[in-house]
ZARO-354228 format. One record per atom (N, C-alpha, C): residue in three letters; x, y, z. Coordinates in steps of 0.02 Angstrom, whole numbers, padded with zeros to 5 digits, always signed. Layout:
N
ALAXYZ;...
END
This chain:
91
UNK+00042-00059+00000;UNK+00000+00000+00000;UNK+00044+00062+00000;UNK+00018+00115-00026;UNK+00056+00178-00031;UNK+00066+00208+00038;UNK+00124+00237+00049;UNK+00140+00266+00114;UNK+00134+00342+00114;UNK+00157+00374+00062;UNK+00157+00447+00061;UNK+00090+00473+00036;UNK+00079+00537+00051;UNK+00017+00569+00032;UNK+00010+00572-00045;UNK+00065+00587-00078;UNK+00063+00592-00151;UNK+00052+00523-00183;UNK+00081+00471-00152;UNK+00071+00403-00179;UNK-00001+00381-00170;UNK-00033+00400-00115;UNK-00103+00383-00104;UNK-00147+00418-00155;UNK-00131+00481-00169;UNK-00168+00519-00219;UNK-00159+00486-00288;UNK-00099+00464-00301;UNK-00084+00432-00366;UNK-00125+00367-00373;UNK-00132+00330-00318;UNK-00173+00269-00320;UNK-00245+00286-00337;UNK-00271+00339-00305;UNK-00341+00358-00318;UNK-00351+00380-00391;UNK-00305+00421-00415;UNK-00313+00446-00484;UNK-00303+00390-00535;UNK-00258+00344-00520;UNK-00248+00287-00565;UNK-00310+00244-00568;UNK-00344+00235-00512;UNK-00405+00195-00511;UNK-00460+00229-00552;UNK-00466+00295-00546;UNK-00516+00332-00586;UNK-00502+00323-00661;UNK-00439+00330-00680;UNK-00420+00323-00750;UNK-00431+00252-00774;UNK-00416+00203-00732;UNK-00426+00133-00752;UNK-00500+00119-00764;UNK-00544+00145-00721;UNK-00615+00134-00731;UNK-00640+00168-00794;UNK-00616+00228-00807;UNK-00637+00263-00868;UNK-00613+00225-00930;UNK-00550+00203-00928;UNK-00523+00166-00985;UNK-00562+00102-00998;UNK-00580+00067-00944;UNK-00618+00005-00951;UNK-00686+00018-00983;UNK-00720+00072-00962;UNK-00785+00088-00990;UNK-00780+00105-01065;UNK-00731+00144-01082;UNK-00723+00164-01152;UNK-00705+00104-01195;UNK-00659+00063-01171;UNK-00638+00003-01208;UNK-00696-00045-01217;UNK-00736-00053-01164;UNK-00793-00098-01167;UNK-00846-00073-01216;UNK-00860-00008-01214;UNK-00909+00021-01259;UNK-00886+00014-01332;UNK-00822+00023-01344;UNK-00795+00016-01412;UNK-00803-00056-01437;UNK-00784-00104-01394;UNK-00790-00174-01413;UNK-00863-00193-01427;UNK-00908-00168-01386;UNK-00979-00183-01395;UNK-01004-00156-01462;UNK-00985-00096-01478;UNK-01008-00065-01540;UNK-00980-00103-01601;UNK-00918-00124-01597;UNK-00888-00163-01651;UNK-00924-00230-01659;UNK-00939-00261-01602;UNK-00973-00326-01603;UNK-01043-00318-01634;UNK-01078-00264-01615;UNK-01145-00252-01643;UNK-01142-00241-01718;UNK-01092-00203-01740;UNK-01084-00190-01812;UNK-01073-00255-01850;UNK-01030-00297-01824;UNK-01017-00361-01857;UNK-01078-00406-01857;UNK-01118-00405-01805;UNK-01179-00445-01803;UNK-01229-00421-01855;UNK-01236-00355-01862;UNK-01280-00328-01914;UNK-01256-00348-01984;UNK-01190-00348-01994;UNK-01163-00367-02059;UNK-01179-00440-02074;UNK-01171-00483-02025;UNK-01184-00554-02035;UNK-01258-00567-02048;UNK-01302-00526-02016;UNK-01373-00533-02025;UNK-01398-00503-02091;UNK-01354-00466-02124;UNK-01373-00435-02187;UNK-01409-00369-02180;UNK-01409-00340-02121;UNK-01442-00276-02108;UNK-01390-00221-02120;UNK-01383-00201-02182;UNK-01329-00157-02203;UNK-01336-00086-02175;UNK-01397-00060-02174;UNK-01406+00009-02149;UNK-01387+00014-02075;UNK-01410-00034-02035;UNK-01394-00034-01964;UNK-01319-00046-01954;UNK-01290-00089-01996;UNK-01218-00102-01992;UNK-01178-00039-02007;UNK-01201-00001-02056;UNK-01166+00061-02073;UNK-01169+00111-02016;UNK-01227+00117-01984;UNK-01235+00163-01928;UNK-01190+00143-01869;UNK-01193+00079-01851;UNK-01153+00057-01794;UNK-01078+00059-01810;UNK-01060+00047-01873;UNK-00990+00053-01892;UNK-00967+00125-01883;UNK-01009+00172-01904;UNK-00992+00243-01897;UNK-00983+00260-01823;UNK-01027+00235-01780;UNK-01020+00248-01708;UNK-00957+00216-01680;UNK-00942+00155-01703;UNK-00882+00120-01680;UNK-00819+00158-01700;UNK-00818+00184-01761;UNK-00760+00223-01785;UNK-00751+00285-01743;UNK-00806+00318-01725;UNK-00801+00378-01683;UNK-00774+00360-01614;UNK-00798+00304-01587;UNK-00773+00283-01521;UNK-00700+00265-01523;UNK-00679+00231-01577;UNK-00608+00213-01584;UNK-00565+00276-01590;UNK-00588+00324-01629;UNK-00551+00387-01636;UNK-00544+00422-01569;UNK-00599+00424-01532;UNK-00598+00458-01467;UNK-00552+00422-01418;UNK-00554+00355-01419;UNK-00511+00316-01374;UNK-00437+00328-01391;UNK-00422+00331-01456;UNK-00353+00342-01477;UNK-00331+00413-01458;UNK-00376+00460-01465;UNK-00360+00530-01449;UNK-00345+00538-01375;UNK-00381+00501-01333;UNK-00370+00506-01261;UNK-00313+00461-01236;UNK-00285+00421-01281;UNK-00230+00378-01262;UNK-00251+00313-01230;UNK-00314+00295-01236;UNK-00338+00233-01206;UNK-00314+00174-01246;UNK-00315+00181-01312;UNK-00284+00132-01356;UNK-00236+00168-01402;UNK-00188+00133-01429;UNK-00139+00163-01473;UNK-00172+00184-01538;UNK-00147+00238-01568;UNK-00179+00264-01629;UNK-00175+00214-01686;UNK-00121+00176-01690;UNK-00116+00127-01744;UNK-00162+00068-01732;UNK-00172+00051-01669;UNK-00221-00001-01651;UNK-00290+00021-01674;UNK-00308+00083-01661;UNK-00372+00110-01682;UNK-00378+00110-01758;UNK-00324+00130-01792;UNK-00325+00132-01865;UNK-00334+00062-01894;UNK-00301+00013-01864;UNK-00306-00056-01888;UNK-00378-00083-01878;UNK-00406-00069-01821;UNK-00475-00093-01808;UNK-00525-00059-01854;UNK-00516+00006-01865;UNK-00561+00042-01911;UNK-00555+00014-01981;UNK-00494+00001-02002;UNK-00482-00025-02069;UNK-00516-00092-02078;UNK-00509-00137-02030;UNK-00539-00203-02034;UNK-00615-00198-02034;UNK-00641-00153-01992;UNK-00713-00144-01988;UNK-00742-00117-02054;UNK-00709-00067-02082;UNK-00732-00038-02145;UNK-00727-00088-02202;UNK-00673-00128-02201;UNK-00665-00180-02252;UNK-00723-00229-02248;UNK-00741-00250-02187;UNK-00796-00296-02178;UNK-00862-00265-02200;UNK-00871-00201-02185;UNK-00933-00167-02205;UNK-00939-00163-02281;UNK-00885-00144-02314;UNK-00887-00139-02387;UNK-00898-00208-02419;UNK-00870-00259-02389;UNK-00880-00327-02414;UNK-00953-00347-02406;UNK-00983-00331-02349;UNK-01054-00347-02337;UNK-01098-00308-02384;UNK-01081-00245-02397;UNK-01121-00205-02443;UNK-01117-00232-02514;UNK-01058-00256-02534;UNK-01050-00284-02601;UNK-01089-00349-02608;UNK-01090-00389-02555;UNK-01128-00451-02558;UNK-01203-00440-02558;UNK-01225-00386-02527;UNK-01297-00370-02523;UNK-01324-00346-02590;UNK-01281-00316-02631;UNK-01307-00290-02695;UNK-01294-00338-02752;
END
C-alpha cells in the first residue's frame, strides 16, 4: 500500500483512469461486435450506422490515449473492409 500522501493520491487517480479506460474500451468493443452482427445478419443500414459509431469511439479512445492510434486505425480499417464486403454481397 502507498505510504506517502502523493502516492495515495496517485493510487486514487490511477483507479479513476482505469475505470474510465475500461468503460471506453468496453463500449468500443460492444459497438464493433454489434456492427459485425448486423453485417452477418445482412442488415446493411444498421451495420453502417453502428460502424460509424464504432469508428467515432475508436477515434476518441485513440485521442485520449486509451488505445494506441495505430491499433485504432487497424481496427477501423478491418471494420470498414468488412462493411464494404457486406455491402457488395448485399447488392
